[in-house]
C-alpha positions in Angstrom: 0.0 0.0 0.0 1.0 3.6 -0.4 1.1 5.8 2.8 1.9 9.4 3.4 3.0 9.7 7.0 2.3 13.1 8.5 5.2 14.8 10.3 3.5 14.5 13.7 3.1 10.8 13.3 6.9 10.5 13.0 9.8 8.8 11.2 9.7 5.6 13.3 6.2 4.8 12.0 7.4 5.6 8.4 10.4 3.2 8.8 8.2 0.5 10.3 5.7 0.8 7.3 8.6 0.5 4.9 9.9 -2.6 6.7 6.4 -4.1 6.1 7.0 -3.5 2.3 4.7 -0.5 2.0 5.6 2.5 -0.1 5.9 5.5 2.2 6.3 9.2 1.9 7.4 10.7 5.2 6.7 14.4 5.7 9.2 14.4 8.6 12.0 12.9 6.5 11.3 14.5 3.2 9.5 17.9 3.6 9.5 18.9 7.2 7.2 21.9 7.9 4.8 21.2 5.0 1.4 22.7 5.7 -1.7 20.6 6.1 -3.4 21.9 2.9 -0.3 20.9 0.9 -0.2 17.5 2.7 -3.8 16.5 1.9 -3.5 17.8 -1.7 -0.3 15.8 -2.3 -1.8 12.7 -0.8 -4.9 13.0 -3.1 -2.9 14.0 -6.2 -0.3 11.2 -5.8 -2.7 8.5 -4.5 -1.4 8.1 -0.9 -3.4 7.1 2.2 -2.6 9.8 4.8 -1.7 8.6 8.3 -1.9 11.4 10.9 -2.6 12.1 14.5 -3.6 15.7 13.7 -7.3 16.2 14.2 -7.3 19.2 11.8 -7.6 16.7 8.9 -11.1 15.7 10.0 -12.2 19.3 9.6 -10.4 19.5 6.2 -12.2 16.4 4.9 -15.7 16.8 6.4 -16.1 20.6 6.7 -14.0 21.9 3.9 -14.6 18.8 1.7 -10.9 18.3 0.7 -10.8 15.2 -1.6 -8.6 12.3 -0.4 -7.6 8.8 -1.2 -8.0 7.7 2.5 -7.1 9.1 5.9 -6.1 7.2 9.0 -6.5 9.4 12.1 -4.7 7.9 15.1 -6.5 9.2 18.1 -4.4 7.7 20.9 -4.0 8.2 24.6 -0.4 7.0 24.3 1.4 8.9 21.5 4.6 6.8 21.7 5.8 5.3 18.4 5.4 1.8 19.7 1.7 2.3 20.4 1.2 4.0 17.0 2.8 1.0 15.3 0.8 -1.5 17.4 -2.5 0.3 16.5 -1.5 0.4 12.8 -0.6 -3.3 12.8 -4.1 -4.2 14.2 -5.7 -1.8 11.6 -3.8 -3.3 8.7 -4.3 -6.9 9.9 -8.1 -6.4 10.1 -9.1 -3.6 7.7 -6.4 -3.1 5.0 -8.8 -3.6 2.2 -11.2 -1.0 3.6 -8.8 2.0 3.9 -9.0 3.5 0.4 -11.4 6.4 0.3 -12.3 6.1 4.0 -11.7 8.4 6.9 -10.7 6.0 9.6 -10.4 6.9 13.3 -8.2 4.3 15.2 -7.8 4.2 18.9 -6.1 1.6 21.1 -9.5 -0.2 21.4 -11.7 0.8 18.5 -11.8 1.5 14.7 -14.5 3.7 13.2 -15.0 4.3 9.4 -16.6 7.3 7.8 -16.9 7.1 4.0 -16.3 10.5 2.4 -17.6 11.3 -1.0 -15.2 10.4 -3.8 
């Protein structure tokens, strides 16, 4: 799969995804400081699923109707990289085929999907 990993989600998550044989663009590693509008536009234009823990992307998708190819919002109590990775592992193990064109909210214990208009 193709993932764009937001800067706040971090380079450890990006490296882990690469180790799982996913194609990854890491904002932290490749374009630090990139603004959110540019991030969501790049993800859409280049067919990346965005992984973020920045709640502003929910507003961009649902209020401002920014198009996307999929957004995974990590809403975690524990923001450490190991917990982000464990949450993503569970998400990919159980829902990988449902991520495209979905807005997904993943917590330590729950996954919720909201289909946005294509």
